[in-house]
PyMOL Python script that loads the backbone (N, CA, C, O; Angstrom):
from pymol import cmd

cmd.read_pdbstr("""\
ATOM      1  N   MET A   1      10.421   8.525   5.425  1.00  0.00           N
ATOM      2  CA  MET A   1       9.703   8.971   4.265  1.00  0.00           C
ATOM      3  C   MET A   1       9.666   7.798   3.291  1.00  0.00           C
ATOM      4  O   MET A   1      10.696   7.193   2.994  1.00  0.00           O
ATOM      5  N   LEU A   2       8.477   7.486   2.800  1.00  0.00           N
ATOM      6  CA  LEU A   2       8.339   6.450   1.783  1.00  0.00           C
ATOM      7  C   LEU A   2       8.272   7.150   0.431  1.00  0.00           C
ATOM      8  O   LEU A   2       7.416   8.006   0.208  1.00  0.00           O
ATOM      9  N   MET A   3       9.181   6.780  -0.469  1.00  0.00           N
ATOM     10  CA  MET A   3       9.319   7.482  -1.743  1.00  0.00           C
ATOM     11  C   MET A   3       9.078   6.519  -2.908  1.00  0.00           C
ATOM     12  O   MET A   3       9.856   5.592  -3.133  1.00  0.00           O
ATOM     13  N   ASP A   4       7.995   6.753  -3.639  1.00  0.00           N
ATOM     14  CA  ASP A   4       7.737   5.975  -4.849  1.00  0.00           C
ATOM     15  C   ASP A   4       8.763   6.390  -5.900  1.00  0.00           C
ATOM     16  O   ASP A   4       9.011   7.580  -6.094  1.00  0.00           O
ATOM     17  N   ILE A   5       9.344   5.435  -6.558  1.00  0.00           N
ATOM     18  CA  ILE A   5      10.354   5.737  -7.577  1.00  0.00           C
ATOM     19  C   ILE A   5       9.709   6.298  -8.844  1.00  0.00           C
ATOM     20  O   ILE A   5      10.258   7.210  -9.463  1.00  0.00           O
ATOM     21  N   GLN A   6       8.567   5.772  -9.230  1.00  0.00           N
ATOM     22  CA  GLN A   6       7.941   6.171 -10.487  1.00  0.00           C
ATOM     23  C   GLN A   6       6.823   7.176 -10.232  1.00  0.00           C
ATOM     24  O   GLN A   6       5.653   6.809 -10.129  1.00  0.00           O
ATOM     25  N   MET A   7       7.199   8.440 -10.132  1.00  0.00           N
ATOM     26  CA  MET A   7       6.233   9.512  -9.927  1.00  0.00           C
ATOM     27  C   MET A   7       6.267  10.434 -11.144  1.00  0.00           C
ATOM     28  O   MET A   7       7.281  10.523 -11.836  1.00  0.00           O
ATOM     29  N   PRO A   8       5.152  11.119 -11.399  1.00  0.00           N
ATOM     30  CA  PRO A   8       5.168  12.098 -12.495  1.00  0.00           C
ATOM     31  C   PRO A   8       5.949  13.341 -12.083  1.00  0.00           C
ATOM     32  O   PRO A   8       6.221  13.551 -10.901  1.00  0.00           O
ATOM     33  N   GLU A   9       6.298  14.140 -13.041  1.00  0.00           N
ATOM     34  CA  GLU A   9       7.036  15.391 -12.820  1.00  0.00           C
ATOM     35  C   GLU A   9       8.486  15.141 -12.419  1.00  0.00           C
ATOM     36  O   GLU A   9       9.400  15.458 -13.181  1.00  0.00           O
ATOM     37  N   MET A  10       8.705  14.582 -11.246  1.00  0.00           N
ATOM     38  CA  MET A  10      10.064  14.287 -10.764  1.00  0.00           C
ATOM     39  C   MET A  10      10.041  12.870 -10.193  1.00  0.00           C
ATOM     40  O   MET A  10       9.264  12.579  -9.284  1.00  0.00           O
ATOM     41  N   ASN A  11      10.887  11.995 -10.723  1.00  0.00           N
ATOM     42  CA  ASN A  11      10.869  10.633 -10.211  1.00  0.00           C
ATOM     43  C   ASN A  11      11.494  10.591  -8.813  1.00  0.00           C
ATOM     44  O   ASN A  11      12.128  11.553  -8.379  1.00  0.00           O
ATOM     45  N   GLY A  12      11.311   9.486  -8.128  1.00  0.00           N
ATOM     46  CA  GLY A  12      11.776   9.355  -6.759  1.00  0.00           C
ATOM     47  C   GLY A  12      13.280   9.464  -6.602  1.00  0.00           C
ATOM     48  O   GLY A  12      13.759   9.942  -5.574  1.00  0.00           O
ATOM     49  N   LEU A  13      14.034   9.030  -7.598  1.00  0.00           N
ATOM     50  CA  LEU A  13      15.494   9.138  -7.517  1.00  0.00           C
ATOM     51  C   LEU A  13      15.919  10.599  -7.508  1.00  0.00           C
ATOM     52  O   LEU A  13      16.754  11.002  -6.698  1.00  0.00           O
ATOM     53  N   ASN A  14      15.345  11.392  -8.409  1.00  0.00           N
ATOM     54  CA  ASN A  14      15.670  12.817  -8.451  1.00  0.00           C
ATOM     55  C   ASN A  14      15.153  13.547  -7.213  1.00  0.00           C
ATOM     56  O   ASN A  14      15.794  14.476  -6.722  1.00  0.00           O
ATOM     57  N   ALA A  15      13.996  13.125  -6.713  1.00  0.00           N
ATOM     58  CA  ALA A  15      13.446  13.744  -5.502  1.00  0.00           C
ATOM     59  C   ALA A  15      14.360  13.470  -4.302  1.00  0.00           C
ATOM     60  O   ALA A  15      14.600  14.365  -3.492  1.00  0.00           O
ATOM     61  N   ALA A  16      14.867  12.248  -4.187  1.00  0.00           N
ATOM     62  CA  ALA A  16      15.781  11.919  -3.079  1.00  0.00           C
ATOM     63  C   ALA A  16      17.062  12.742  -3.180  1.00  0.00           C
ATOM     64  O   ALA A  16      17.556  13.254  -2.175  1.00  0.00           O
ATOM     65  N   LYS A  17      17.598  12.868  -4.389  1.00  0.00           N
ATOM     66  CA  LYS A  17      18.803  13.695  -4.576  1.00  0.00           C
ATOM     67  C   LYS A  17      18.536  15.139  -4.167  1.00  0.00           C
ATOM     68  O   LYS A  17      19.373  15.775  -3.526  1.00  0.00           O
ATOM     69  N   ALA A  18      17.366  15.651  -4.541  1.00  0.00           N
ATOM     70  CA  ALA A  18      17.012  17.028  -4.204  1.00  0.00           C
ATOM     71  C   ALA A  18      16.876  17.198  -2.687  1.00  0.00           C
ATOM     72  O   ALA A  18      17.334  18.197  -2.132  1.00  0.00           O
ATOM     73  N   ILE A  19      16.261  16.245  -2.030  1.00  0.00           N
ATOM     74  CA  ILE A  19      16.112  16.314  -0.572  1.00  0.00           C
ATOM     75  C   ILE A  19      17.477  16.290   0.094  1.00  0.00           C
ATOM     76  O   ILE A  19      17.739  17.089   0.993  1.00  0.00           O
ATOM     77  N   ARG A  20      18.342  15.395  -0.329  1.00  0.00           N
ATOM     78  CA  ARG A  20      19.674  15.270   0.282  1.00  0.00           C
ATOM     79  C   ARG A  20      20.520  16.530   0.057  1.00  0.00           C
ATOM     80  O   ARG A  20      21.438  16.798   0.832  1.00  0.00           O
ATOM     81  N   SER A  21      20.227  17.295  -0.982  1.00  0.00           N
ATOM     82  CA  SER A  21      21.025  18.492  -1.259  1.00  0.00           C
ATOM     83  C   SER A  21      20.484  19.754  -0.569  1.00  0.00           C
ATOM     84  O   SER A  21      21.088  20.821  -0.677  1.00  0.00           O
ATOM     85  N   LEU A  22      19.371  19.639   0.127  1.00  0.00           N
ATOM     86  CA  LEU A  22      18.794  20.794   0.822  1.00  0.00           C
ATOM     87  C   LEU A  22      19.709  21.292   1.936  1.00  0.00           C
ATOM     88  O   LEU A  22      20.451  20.521   2.544  1.00  0.00           O
ATOM     89  N   ASP A  23      19.642  22.582   2.186  1.00  0.00           N
ATOM     90  CA  ASP A  23      20.411  23.191   3.269  1.00  0.00           C
ATOM     91  C   ASP A  23      19.566  23.181   4.542  1.00  0.00           C
ATOM     92  O   ASP A  23      19.143  24.225   5.038  1.00  0.00           O
ATOM     93  N   ARG A  24      19.335  21.980   5.052  1.00  0.00           N
ATOM     94  CA  ARG A  24      18.556  21.776   6.276  1.00  0.00           C
ATOM     95  C   ARG A  24      19.316  20.799   7.158  1.00  0.00           C
ATOM     96  O   ARG A  24      20.043  19.937   6.666  1.00  0.00           O
ATOM     97  N   SER A  25      19.144  20.938   8.439  1.00  0.00           N
ATOM     98  CA  SER A  25      19.877  20.072   9.367  1.00  0.00           C
ATOM     99  C   SER A  25      19.474  18.607   9.249  1.00  0.00           C
ATOM    100  O   SER A  25      20.282  17.725   9.542  1.00  0.00           O
ATOM    101  N   ASP A  26      18.248  18.329   8.828  1.00  0.00           N
ATOM    102  CA  ASP A  26      17.789  16.946   8.742  1.00  0.00           C
ATOM    103  C   ASP A  26      17.877  16.347   7.337  1.00  0.00           C
ATOM    104  O   ASP A  26      17.507  15.190   7.139  1.00  0.00           O
ATOM    105  N   ALA A  27      18.351  17.101   6.382  1.00  0.00           N
ATOM    106  CA  ALA A  27      18.364  16.634   4.985  1.00  0.00           C
ATOM    107  C   ALA A  27      19.234  15.398   4.779  1.00  0.00           C
ATOM    108  O   ALA A  27      18.941  14.574   3.912  1.00  0.00           O
ATOM    109  N   GLN A  28      20.276  15.263   5.550  1.00  0.00           N
ATOM    110  CA  GLN A  28      21.173  14.109   5.393  1.00  0.00           C
ATOM    111  C   GLN A  28      20.762  12.911   6.234  1.00  0.00           C
ATOM    112  O   GLN A  28      21.214  11.794   5.980  1.00  0.00           O
ATOM    113  N   THR A  29      19.913  13.126   7.228  1.00  0.00           N
ATOM    114  CA  THR A  29      19.608  12.039   8.156  1.00  0.00           C
ATOM    115  C   THR A  29      18.189  11.489   8.050  1.00  0.00           C
ATOM    116  O   THR A  29      17.931  10.372   8.497  1.00  0.00           O
ATOM    117  N   ILE A  30      17.272  12.249   7.470  1.00  0.00           N
ATOM    118  CA  ILE A  30      15.900  11.744   7.395  1.00  0.00           C
ATOM    119  C   ILE A  30      15.874  10.453   6.574  1.00  0.00           C
ATOM    120  O   ILE A  30      16.395  10.418   5.459  1.00  0.00           O
ATOM    121  N   PRO A  31      15.276   9.402   7.112  1.00  0.00           N
ATOM    122  CA  PRO A  31      15.208   8.148   6.347  1.00  0.00           C
ATOM    123  C   PRO A  31      14.302   8.300   5.124  1.00  0.00           C
ATOM    124  O   PRO A  31      13.179   8.794   5.228  1.00  0.00           O
ATOM    125  N   ILE A  32      14.797   7.875   3.987  1.00  0.00           N
ATOM    126  CA  ILE A  32      14.006   7.849   2.753  1.00  0.00           C
ATOM    127  C   ILE A  32      14.054   6.414   2.233  1.00  0.00           C
ATOM    128  O   ILE A  32      15.116   5.901   1.881  1.00  0.00           O
ATOM    129  N   ILE A  33      12.897   5.787   2.193  1.00  0.00           N
ATOM    130  CA  ILE A  33      12.826   4.399   1.742  1.00  0.00           C
ATOM    131  C   ILE A  33      12.173   4.348   0.369  1.00  0.00           C
ATOM    132  O   ILE A  33      11.041   4.796   0.184  1.00  0.00           O
ATOM    133  N   ALA A  34      12.904   3.797  -0.586  1.00  0.00           N
ATOM    134  CA  ALA A  34      12.402   3.646  -1.950  1.00  0.00           C
ATOM    135  C   ALA A  34      11.340   2.557  -1.987  1.00  0.00           C
ATOM    136  O   ALA A  34      11.469   1.523  -1.332  1.00  0.00           O
ATOM    137  N   MET A  35      10.291   2.804  -2.761  1.00  0.00           N
ATOM    138  CA  MET A  35       9.244   1.809  -2.968  1.00  0.00           C
ATOM    139  C   MET A  35       8.982   1.711  -4.468  1.00  0.00           C
ATOM    140  O   MET A  35       8.687   2.710  -5.123  1.00  0.00           O
ATOM    141  N   THR A  36       9.093   0.505  -4.999  1.00  0.00           N
ATOM    142  CA  THR A  36       8.875   0.311  -6.423  1.00  0.00           C
ATOM    143  C   THR A  36       8.596  -1.154  -6.724  1.00  0.00           C
ATOM    144  O   THR A  36       8.985  -2.043  -5.967  1.00  0.00           O
ATOM    145  N   ALA A  37       7.925  -1.387  -7.826  1.00  0.00           N
ATOM    146  CA  ALA A  37       7.697  -2.757  -8.282  1.00  0.00           C
ATOM    147  C   ALA A  37       8.932  -3.307  -8.992  1.00  0.00           C
ATOM    148  O   ALA A  37       9.050  -4.517  -9.184  1.00  0.00           O
ATOM    149  N   ASN A  38       9.848  -2.427  -9.381  1.00  0.00           N
ATOM    150  CA  ASN A  38      11.083  -2.836 -10.047  1.00  0.00           C
ATOM    151  C   ASN A  38      12.111  -3.204  -8.976  1.00  0.00           C
ATOM    152  O   ASN A  38      12.694  -2.325  -8.341  1.00  0.00           O
ATOM    153  N   SER A  39      12.327  -4.483  -8.783  1.00  0.00           N
ATOM    154  CA  SER A  39      13.160  -4.896  -7.655  1.00  0.00           C
ATOM    155  C   SER A  39      14.431  -5.636  -8.058  1.00  0.00           C
ATOM    156  O   SER A  39      14.928  -6.480  -7.312  1.00  0.00           O
ATOM    157  N   PHE A  40      14.950  -5.319  -9.231  1.00  0.00           N
ATOM    158  CA  PHE A  40      16.228  -5.899  -9.630  1.00  0.00           C
ATOM    159  C   PHE A  40      17.350  -5.200  -8.871  1.00  0.00           C
ATOM    160  O   PHE A  40      17.162  -4.092  -8.369  1.00  0.00           O
ATOM    161  N   GLN A  41      18.490  -5.826  -8.786  1.00  0.00           N
ATOM    162  CA  GLN A  41      19.607  -5.260  -8.038  1.00  0.00           C
ATOM    163  C   GLN A  41      20.007  -3.883  -8.559  1.00  0.00           C
ATOM    164  O   GLN A  41      20.395  -3.016  -7.776  1.00  0.00           O
ATOM    165  N   GLU A  42      19.916  -3.672  -9.870  1.00  0.00           N
ATOM    166  CA  GLU A  42      20.269  -2.353 -10.399  1.00  0.00           C
ATOM    167  C   GLU A  42      19.296  -1.267  -9.913  1.00  0.00           C
ATOM    168  O   GLU A  42      19.679  -0.103  -9.796  1.00  0.00           O
ATOM    169  N   ASN A  43      18.037  -1.646  -9.631  1.00  0.00           N
ATOM    170  CA  ASN A  43      17.081  -0.692  -9.069  1.00  0.00           C
ATOM    171  C   ASN A  43      17.432  -0.350  -7.628  1.00  0.00           C
ATOM    172  O   ASN A  43      17.350   0.810  -7.223  1.00  0.00           O
ATOM    173  N   VAL A  44      17.816  -1.342  -6.866  1.00  0.00           N
ATOM    174  CA  VAL A  44      18.254  -1.128  -5.484  1.00  0.00           C
ATOM    175  C   VAL A  44      19.500  -0.246  -5.481  1.00  0.00           C
ATOM    176  O   VAL A  44      19.584   0.718  -4.719  1.00  0.00           O
ATOM    177  N   ASP A  45      20.450  -0.574  -6.323  1.00  0.00           N
ATOM    178  CA  ASP A  45      21.701   0.201  -6.404  1.00  0.00           C
ATOM    179  C   ASP A  45      21.434   1.656  -6.785  1.00  0.00           C
ATOM    180  O   ASP A  45      22.029   2.567  -6.210  1.00  0.00           O
ATOM    181  N   ALA A  46      20.538   1.877  -7.756  1.00  0.00           N
ATOM    182  CA  ALA A  46      20.220   3.242  -8.191  1.00  0.00           C
ATOM    183  C   ALA A  46      19.565   4.030  -7.064  1.00  0.00           C
ATOM    184  O   ALA A  46      19.856   5.212  -6.878  1.00  0.00           O
ATOM    185  N   ALA A  47      18.688   3.382  -6.318  1.00  0.00           N
ATOM    186  CA  ALA A  47      18.018   4.056  -5.201  1.00  0.00           C
ATOM    187  C   ALA A  47      19.027   4.448  -4.126  1.00  0.00           C
ATOM    188  O   ALA A  47      18.994   5.573  -3.627  1.00  0.00           O
ATOM    189  N   LEU A  48      19.908   3.543  -3.773  1.00  0.00           N
ATOM    190  CA  LEU A  48      20.911   3.841  -2.747  1.00  0.00           C
ATOM    191  C   LEU A  48      21.882   4.913  -3.233  1.00  0.00           C
ATOM    192  O   LEU A  48      22.293   5.771  -2.452  1.00  0.00           O
ATOM    193  N   ALA A  49      22.254   4.874  -4.512  1.00  0.00           N
ATOM    194  CA  ALA A  49      23.153   5.889  -5.071  1.00  0.00           C
ATOM    195  C   ALA A  49      22.496   7.275  -5.089  1.00  0.00           C
ATOM    196  O   ALA A  49      23.187   8.292  -5.015  1.00  0.00           O
ATOM    197  N   ALA A  50      21.179   7.313  -5.187  1.00  0.00           N
ATOM    198  CA  ALA A  50      20.450   8.583  -5.199  1.00  0.00           C
ATOM    199  C   ALA A  50      20.277   9.161  -3.796  1.00  0.00           C
ATOM    200  O   ALA A  50      19.802  10.286  -3.637  1.00  0.00           O
ATOM    201  N   GLY A  51      20.665   8.389  -2.781  1.00  0.00           N
ATOM    202  CA  GLY A  51      20.570   8.886  -1.416  1.00  0.00           C
ATOM    203  C   GLY A  51      19.478   8.249  -0.578  1.00  0.00           C
ATOM    204  O   GLY A  51      19.239   8.658   0.558  1.00  0.00           O
ATOM    205  N   MET A  52      18.819   7.251  -1.136  1.00  0.00           N
ATOM    206  CA  MET A  52      17.794   6.560  -0.361  1.00  0.00           C
ATOM    207  C   MET A  52      18.462   5.799   0.785  1.00  0.00           C
ATOM    208  O   MET A  52      19.608   5.365   0.673  1.00  0.00           O
ATOM    209  N   SER A  53      17.739   5.647   1.870  1.00  0.00           N
ATOM    210  CA  SER A  53      18.247   4.935   3.042  1.00  0.00           C
ATOM    211  C   SER A  53      17.960   3.445   2.970  1.00  0.00           C
ATOM    212  O   SER A  53      18.656   2.638   3.586  1.00  0.00           O
ATOM    213  N   GLY A  54      16.935   3.089   2.218  1.00  0.00           N
ATOM    214  CA  GLY A  54      16.527   1.698   2.128  1.00  0.00           C
ATOM    215  C   GLY A  54      15.669   1.465   0.913  1.00  0.00           C
ATOM    216  O   GLY A  54      15.451   2.370   0.108  1.00  0.00           O
ATOM    217  N   PHE A  55      15.178   0.232   0.782  1.00  0.00           N
ATOM    218  CA  PHE A  55      14.461  -0.177  -0.420  1.00  0.00           C
ATOM    219  C   PHE A  55      13.436  -1.240  -0.054  1.00  0.00           C
ATOM    220  O   PHE A  55      13.754  -2.206   0.639  1.00  0.00           O
ATOM    221  N   VAL A  56      12.205  -1.060  -0.523  1.00  0.00           N
ATOM    222  CA  VAL A  56      11.141  -2.046  -0.329  1.00  0.00           C
ATOM    223  C   VAL A  56      10.445  -2.227  -1.670  1.00  0.00           C
ATOM    224  O   VAL A  56      10.080  -1.252  -2.328  1.00  0.00           O
ATOM    225  N   SER A  57      10.266  -3.473  -2.066  1.00  0.00           N
ATOM    226  CA  SER A  57       9.600  -3.716  -3.347  1.00  0.00           C
ATOM    227  C   SER A  57       8.090  -3.858  -3.145  1.00  0.00           C
ATOM    228  O   SER A  57       7.613  -4.222  -2.071  1.00  0.00           O
ATOM    229  N   LYS A  58       7.367  -3.559  -4.213  1.00  0.00           N
ATOM    230  CA  LYS A  58       5.911  -3.711  -4.227  1.00  0.00           C
ATOM    231  C   LYS A  58       5.564  -5.021  -4.913  1.00  0.00           C
ATOM    232  O   LYS A  58       6.309  -5.446  -5.796  1.00  0.00           O
ATOM    233  N   PRO A  59       4.484  -5.673  -4.557  1.00  0.00           N
ATOM    234  CA  PRO A  59       3.588  -5.301  -3.472  1.00  0.00           C
ATOM    235  C   PRO A  59       4.315  -5.395  -2.128  1.00  0.00           C
ATOM    236  O   PRO A  59       5.166  -6.261  -1.923  1.00  0.00           O
ATOM    237  N   VAL A  60       3.967  -4.506  -1.240  1.00  0.00           N
ATOM    238  CA  VAL A  60       4.679  -4.376   0.028  1.00  0.00           C
ATOM    239  C   VAL A  60       4.282  -5.488   0.987  1.00  0.00           C
ATOM    240  O   VAL A  60       3.103  -5.728   1.247  1.00  0.00           O
ATOM    241  N   ASP A  61       5.300  -6.153   1.501  1.00  0.00           N
ATOM    242  CA  ASP A  61       5.128  -7.111   2.594  1.00  0.00           C
ATOM    243  C   ASP A  61       5.291  -6.292   3.875  1.00  0.00           C
ATOM    244  O   ASP A  61       6.364  -5.742   4.122  1.00  0.00           O
ATOM    245  N   ILE A  62       4.258  -6.205   4.678  1.00  0.00           N
ATOM    246  CA  ILE A  62       4.253  -5.330   5.839  1.00  0.00           C
ATOM    247  C   ILE A  62       5.390  -5.656   6.809  1.00  0.00           C
ATOM    248  O   ILE A  62       5.933  -4.749   7.440  1.00  0.00           O
ATOM    249  N   ASN A  63       5.753  -6.910   6.938  1.00  0.00           N
ATOM    250  CA  ASN A  63       6.860  -7.280   7.829  1.00  0.00           C
ATOM    251  C   ASN A  63       8.195  -6.775   7.291  1.00  0.00           C
ATOM    252  O   ASN A  63       9.047  -6.332   8.061  1.00  0.00           O
ATOM    253  N   VAL A  64       8.378  -6.839   5.990  1.00  0.00           N
ATOM    254  CA  VAL A  64       9.597  -6.298   5.367  1.00  0.00           C
ATOM    255  C   VAL A  64       9.637  -4.789   5.554  1.00  0.00           C
ATOM    256  O   VAL A  64      10.688  -4.231   5.870  1.00  0.00           O
ATOM    257  N   LEU A  65       8.502  -4.127   5.362  1.00  0.00           N
ATOM    258  CA  LEU A  65       8.441  -2.684   5.544  1.00  0.00           C
ATOM    259  C   LEU A  65       8.771  -2.307   6.990  1.00  0.00           C
ATOM    260  O   LEU A  65       9.550  -1.382   7.216  1.00  0.00           O
ATOM    261  N   PHE A  66       8.201  -2.996   7.962  1.00  0.00           N
ATOM    262  CA  PHE A  66       8.490  -2.694   9.369  1.00  0.00           C
ATOM    263  C   PHE A  66       9.972  -2.885   9.682  1.00  0.00           C
ATOM    264  O   PHE A  66      10.565  -2.062  10.380  1.00  0.00           O
ATOM    265  N   ARG A  67      10.574  -3.955   9.177  1.00  0.00           N
ATOM    266  CA  ARG A  67      12.008  -4.187   9.411  1.00  0.00           C
ATOM    267  C   ARG A  67      12.852  -3.080   8.790  1.00  0.00           C
ATOM    268  O   ARG A  67      13.814  -2.608   9.396  1.00  0.00           O
ATOM    269  N   GLU A  68      12.487  -2.670   7.583  1.00  0.00           N
ATOM    270  CA  GLU A  68      13.246  -1.618   6.896  1.00  0.00           C
ATOM    271  C   GLU A  68      13.076  -0.274   7.602  1.00  0.00           C
ATOM    272  O   GLU A  68      14.039   0.481   7.731  1.00  0.00           O
ATOM    273  N   LEU A  69      11.867   0.029   8.058  1.00  0.00           N
ATOM    274  CA  LEU A  69      11.639   1.254   8.828  1.00  0.00           C
ATOM    275  C   LEU A  69      12.483   1.239  10.102  1.00  0.00           C
ATOM    276  O   LEU A  69      13.144   2.226  10.424  1.00  0.00           O
ATOM    277  N   HIS A  70      12.459   0.154  10.800  1.00  0.00           N
ATOM    278  CA  HIS A  70      13.235   0.035  12.040  1.00  0.00           C
ATOM    279  C   HIS A  70      14.722   0.239  11.751  1.00  0.00           C
ATOM    280  O   HIS A  70      15.396   0.992  12.454  1.00  0.00           O
ATOM    281  N   ARG A  71      15.229  -0.429  10.721  1.00  0.00           N
ATOM    282  CA  ARG A  71      16.653  -0.344  10.394  1.00  0.00           C
ATOM    283  C   ARG A  71      17.046   1.084  10.017  1.00  0.00           C
ATOM    284  O   ARG A  71      18.059   1.594  10.496  1.00  0.00           O
ATOM    285  N   THR A  72      16.258   1.726   9.169  1.00  0.00           N
ATOM    286  CA  THR A  72      16.633   3.058   8.702  1.00  0.00           C
ATOM    287  C   THR A  72      16.473   4.122   9.789  1.00  0.00           C
ATOM    288  O   THR A  72      17.259   5.068   9.849  1.00  0.00           O
ATOM    289  N   ILE A  73      15.472   3.974  10.638  1.00  0.00           N
ATOM    290  CA  ILE A  73      15.307   4.922  11.739  1.00  0.00           C
ATOM    291  C   ILE A  73      16.458   4.799  12.731  1.00  0.00           C
ATOM    292  O   ILE A  73      16.980   5.807  13.205  1.00  0.00           O
ATOM    293  N   ARG A  74      16.850   3.584  13.040  1.00  0.00           N
ATOM    294  CA  ARG A  74      18.000   3.394  13.956  1.00  0.00           C
ATOM    295  C   ARG A  74      19.275   3.961  13.353  1.00  0.00           C
ATOM    296  O   ARG A  74      20.069   4.585  14.057  1.00  0.00           O
ATOM    297  N   ALA A  75      19.479   3.751  12.057  1.00  0.00           N
ATOM    298  CA  ALA A  75      20.674   4.290  11.394  1.00  0.00           C
ATOM    299  C   ALA A  75      20.656   5.818  11.433  1.00  0.00           C
ATOM    300  O   ALA A  75      21.692   6.444  11.655  1.00  0.00           O
ATOM    301  N   ALA A  76      19.486   6.420  11.217  1.00  0.00           N
ATOM    302  CA  ALA A  76      19.376   7.882  11.251  1.00  0.00           C
ATOM    303  C   ALA A  76      19.645   8.408  12.662  1.00  0.00           C
ATOM    304  O   ALA A  76      20.279   9.451  12.822  1.00  0.00           O
ATOM    305  N   GLU A  77      19.176   7.707  13.665  1.00  0.00           N
ATOM    306  CA  GLU A  77      19.421   8.112  15.051  1.00  0.00           C
ATOM    307  C   GLU A  77      20.917   8.087  15.371  1.00  0.00           C
ATOM    308  O   GLU A  77      21.413   8.957  16.086  1.00  0.00           O
ATOM    309  N   ARG A  78      21.629   7.100  14.847  1.00  0.00           N
ATOM    310  CA  ARG A  78      23.077   7.012  15.081  1.00  0.00           C
ATOM    311  C   ARG A  78      23.804   8.172  14.410  1.00  0.00           C
ATOM    312  O   ARG A  78      24.794   8.669  14.947  1.00  0.00           O
ATOM    313  N   LYS A  79      23.328   8.612  13.243  1.00  0.00           N
ATOM    314  CA  LYS A  79      23.950   9.739  12.545  1.00  0.00           C
ATOM    315  C   LYS A  79      23.780  11.035  13.322  1.00  0.00           C
ATOM    316  O   LYS A  79      24.670  11.885  13.324  1.00  0.00           O
ATOM    317  N   VAL A  80      22.650  11.187  13.976  1.00  0.00           N
ATOM    318  CA  VAL A  80      22.345  12.414  14.719  1.00  0.00           C
ATOM    319  C   VAL A  80      23.193  12.506  15.982  1.00  0.00           C
ATOM    320  O   VAL A  80      23.588  13.597  16.392  1.00  0.00           O
ATOM    321  N   GLN A  81      23.466  11.377  16.587  1.00  0.00           N
ATOM    322  CA  GLN A  81      24.228  11.376  17.853  1.00  0.00           C
ATOM    323  C   GLN A  81      25.639  11.707  17.616  1.00  0.00           C
ATOM    324  O   GLN A  81      26.429  11.753  18.559  1.00  0.00           O
TER     325      GLN A  81
END
""", "prot")
cmd.dss("prot")
cmd.show_as("cartoon", "prot")
cmd.util.cbc("prot")
cmd.orient("prot")
């Protein structure tokens, strides 16, 4: 799941926390990758603390996105096993 951090109504950090707190079998393992133009270390830390699996800054470099997708999907597969 690609999650924009700056969304109206509920920002991406709160949305990730809400997803992780769901009573569903996949709520803890589904990959959630933060996407934002704010790419300081404190933004990365906040995203990971909110339950995000990874972080990609905008504008998106497609190779970085593919690597992050691969990494987070493999990590999620290991959690399921």
